[in-house]
N, C-alpha and C positions, 0 to 999 in steps of 0.2 A: 831364806831366813822362814821357819817356821809358823804359823798362825799359833792363836792359841788354842785352837780348838787340835793342831796335831800337839801339837805337846800336849794335853788334855789328854788326849787317845795314849801318848806314846808310855805318860804315865800309865794310865791304867794297862795298858799292853806291860811294862815293871813293874808292876804291885799285881798282875796277874801268872808271873812268872810262881809266885808262892816262894817268894822270898821270902826266911823267918825273920831275917834281921833288917829289917826297914827301919829307918828312924822317926821313933815316934814324930820328930818336928814335923814330918810330911804330915802327919795326922793331924796336929797342930794348927799349922801354915791353911791346908785343905779349909778348914774349919773354921778358919780368922775370915779366910778369903769368903769365906760363902754368906758368914755374918753381915760383910761391912757394905754384900754387893745388895743382904735384904734389908738390909737399912738405908745405900742407895737409893731402892726402888722405895719401900718407903717413902722413901721423902717426897719420892716423885707421887706417889698416890697421893700425898697433901697437900700439893700444890695443887695436882689433878681436883681434889675435892674443894678448893678455895673455887677455883673454877668452876667449877658445878655450882658450888652455894649462890657465887656471884649472878650466877645464870638465875635459878631458879629465884633470886631474891627478886632480880628485874625484870622477872617475866610472871610471878606469883604463881607459881605453877611449878610441883613434883619432876623433879628429873623419868617416873615412870610416867607419867601421865604423858609427857611432851614427848618424849621416844614411840608409846602409840600411838600421837595425833601427830609425829613428824611421818613413821612407819604410814601410818595411813596414808595418808595427803595431805593432810587435816590442816597442815601447815605451812607456807612459802617457803621456796628456796633465798629466806635470809641467810644471808654472811653470819651469821649469829645460830643462828637454828642450823647449822652445815658443819661450823665450832662446834659448837653442847654436844650433837651427835657423836663428833668424832672423838669429842675429850669423853663421853661415857661408852664407848667402844673401847680409848685406850687405857681407861680406867680397867674397866673386863680384864684386857690382859696383861696389866698389873698386876690384879687379883689373881689373877690364875698365875705369874709368876712370883707371888710372896708364897703361895699358899704351897708351890713349891720348895721355895729353897727355907720352908719351916718345916716341911718338914726333912729335908738333907739337914741341916741342924742340928735337929732335934736328938736326930740318930745318934 
């Protein structure tokens, strides 16, 4: 059984063959999948932002100040601090994914 990536690559190869009779449903379907994925990732971002807001409220510190203090070793290795830092890293990754998906959908 082919993986999703292998199927997408197969579709890419098929489309690259230059067949001018490609069903427009393929384009619509791909766009809908990208939009769906964008919304799914945006939901994840919202959940992460809620977690970050909770950390900021609990420790009365914004995330930028926290990350600098944590990276400089000015905070201990408390589980909350490790989780806060990891959550900020995940947020960065998700924002990169959203930026890429937005470009793909807007075109």
